[in-house]
Each structure stands twice: as structure tokens, then as C-alpha cells.
N, C-alpha and C positions, 0 to 999 in steps of 0.2 A: 327511600330515595332522598327525602329531606334530610335525614341524618347524615347520609353520604355527602350531600351537597354542603352541609355545614362543617363536616370534619374531614372529608376525603380529598379536598382540593387545595391543601396548603402548598404554597410555592408556585401556584399557577398565576399567570398574568390576569389582571382584573377583566380584561376583554374576554379571555378564555372562560373565566368563571361565569361571566354574564351570559355568554353564549350557551354554555352548558345548562345554566339554570333555565333559560328560555326554552330550550329543546326539551329539557326534563319536565317542566311544568306543562308545556303545550302538548307534547306527544306521548309522554309516559304517565305522569300523574293523572292527567285528565282522562286518559283512555284505560289505564290499568289500576288506577289508585283505589278503586272500590273492591278489588280482589284482595283477599287475605293472602299474604305472602306464602304461607304453608300450603295453601290450596292452589296456588298458581301451577299450571301444567305446561308442558312443552307445546301442546296443541293451542293453549291460550296465547303463548308467545308467537307461535307461527301465524295464527290468525291476525294477531295485532300487527306483526311485521308486514304481512301481505296487504292489509288494509292501508297501512301508512305509506307503503311503496307506491300506491296509486297517486299520491299527492306530493311526494317529496323526491329529491334526487337520490341516487344510489349512495352518494357520500353521506347524506343525512340519515338514510336508513342504517348504514353501518355505524354511524356515530350513536344513534339511538340505541342500537343493539349493544354497543360497547358501554354506554353509560349505564344501561340497566344491568348488564353483566357485572360491572364493577360495584354497583350498588348492592346487588345480591351477595357478591363475595364479601362485601363490607358487613352485611347482615350475618352471613355464616360465621364470620370471625367473632361475632358477638352472640353466638348461639340463638339467633332469631329464627333460623331456618336450618335444616339439616342437609339440603342439597340445592344445587344451582341448575335449574332446568333451562335457564337462559343459555348456558354454555354449550348445550347440545343442539341449539337451534342455529341455523345459518341464515343470515340476512339476505333477502332476495334483491334483485336489481330494482331500482327505483326508476323514476322518470329520467328522461335524457337530460343531461346537464347543459349548461350554457355553451354556446359555440365558441370556437377557439378565438382568442384575441391576437393571435400571431399576425404580424404585418405581412401583407402581400408584397411582391417585388415592387410594384408601382408605389405603394405606401412607403416602403422603405427608402426608395429613391427620392420621393418627394420630401420625406423627412430630412434626408441628408442635404438636399439642395436648399431647404429652408434654413438649415443650420450652418451654412457655409461660413458666415461671419460671426457665428455665435460662440461664446466661450464653452457652450455645452456640446460643441461638435465632437470633441474627444470622448465625452460621455456616451454620445449616441453611437459613434463608430465602435467603441468597445462593446456596447450592448449588442450591436448587430453581429459583430465578429465572433462573440463568445456565446451568445444565447443566454447570458446571465439574467436571472429574474430581477425585476425592479427592486424587490426588497433586499436582494443580495448586493446589487450594485449601489444602492443608496448608502449602504454602510461602509463602502470601500474607502480606504485611507491610503496615503502615499506609502505608509509603512507596509502595506499589503502588496505593493508592486515592486517586483525585482526586474529591472530593465536589462541587466547584464548577465545574470546567472553566474555559473562558475564553470567555464569551459575546461579548466585544468583539473577538476575533480574526477574521481573514478567511481561510477561513470559520470560524464559531464552533466552538469545541471543547467538546463535551458532557462532562458528568461521566463518568468511566470507571474501569475497573479493569484494571490491567496483569496479564497472566497469563503466567507463565514456567514452562514445563514442560520438564524435561530429565532424561535418565538418565545424563548425562555426569558424570564426577568433578568436583566443585565446584558442581554443581547448576545452572549457568547454561546457556543455549542456546548452540549452536555459533557463531551470529552474532546480532547485534542484530535482523536482519530475521526471525529465527525467533520472536521474541516477538510477542505479539498483544494487542490491547486490546479490551475489551467496551464497546460504546457508539459505534460507528463511524457517522458521518453519511454521507449519500449521496454528497457530494462526495468523501470519502476513498475510498469504494468505487469511484467513477469513475476516480480516479487509479490505484488499485490494479490495475484490470483494463485500463488503458491507454486509456480513453476521453477525448476532448478536453473533454467537458462531461457534464452529468448527464442530458441528454435521452435518449441511447441507453441509458444504464444504467437509467433509469426505464422506458423502453419495453420493453426486452428482459428485464430482470431482475425488475421489480416484479411482473409477472404470475406469476412463479414464487415470489417471496418473500411476496406477500400471503397466499395460502392457508396458508403455513407459519406466518406471524405470527399469522393469525386463529386457527389451531388452538392455537398456543401461548398466545395471550391467553385463549382459552376455558378451557384447562386451568388457567391461573393464576387466573381468576375462580372456578373451582370450588374451588381450594385455598385462596384468600384471598377468601372471600365478603365483600361490603360489607354492613355491618349496616344494617338498615332504619332510617330516620330516625325 
């Protein structure tokens, strides 16, 4: 594990490396470090995961399993062990995670009212309308916003906002395909899912999308009520 931590984390952000080291030292080395790697069994890993799952979240259990799995693969590549028993073990569910931080209708309405004269109002409105995460919106620049689109294109391109989210050093996504845009027309969705036309997309997906859109529209109507004429 120490060898992998020293040589297997190149290119990772310092905060990620620090997090991995803390989890590895606390939950892996302290619990399994006394076992010889060649003597480690799947039963050992299962018992360790079950014990740890009583005190940490499901996400942390999965991360612990992933770190140990990568460390053993690292050892296999250097002929330290012949097989990886970690890969055949499945991480169990851990403790329930923290409650949702989503705003209630009352909280969203109060936030908008408090920001009526603030230069941050546009930021808050965009956050509520799109559901963009804080770390995504924080990095937004005017170059990422297309207010006009291209209505003369085939198919027409609607106004949109490019959203780039990455924890990689430098802030960009791993590939351009990892980027996403808000405001995608049905034709683009069809191509994305591999349909030759929009008929199948509309028939198969619209019945699933319509209730979601209607619920979202209802919530937005409550948050942004239209004044009586």
C-alpha cells in the first residue's frame, strides 16, 4: 500500500492524494497491514469490509475497496503476489450518508428575495433553474454562455450553457466528450443515444421525461410566480 501511495498517484491533485493517504493509513494499513499479502484471502477482505462498513459511509467503503484493489494490482505488476483476491470481493453498504442539501421551496424563495438587489441574483437564478452544482457554476465564464444559439443551423442550435466540471489538475475534463451543455434539443438526444431519428427517442423517452419536466416546471412556477396583469 505504501509503495502504491508513493508511485501510483502521479497526476492526482494534492487534496486527492492527502485524502487517499488518510483513508489508506487509517482503514487499510492499520487493519490489514499485519497480514502478508500472499496470505491475504477473500474471507479476510470480506470480514474487513463488513467491519469497516459499520462505521463509515457506503462511499468510503467503496473507496477503501478501490484503493486496496489498485494497490494489489500494483503489487501484481511487480511480481509481489500472483493473484488479486480483492477484485472478487464486493463492498457492502455502509452507514447512511448525510442528508440532502437541496433547498426547499421556502428556502429557495427566501434566497431569491434576499438577492433581489444583489449582483449575485443572476448566479442564484441560474443555479435554481439548472440545478448546476456549486463547483460547476463557480467555474462558469461568459465564454461558456451562448445567449443566441444558431436558429438557422440544421438542426437549430438553442441557447445554451457549457458546463465543465473536473477535479483534475488544471480544471478541465479528461476529454472534450466529458463536457456537457444545458439546452439540448431532441435531435441531439437522439444522436447521443444512437437512434437514427427522433421518433423512437420521443416514443420511448418522452413518457419518462414529461413527468419530470412537468414537476420541474411546477416548482419553477412556484419559485418564480408570474405577477397578475
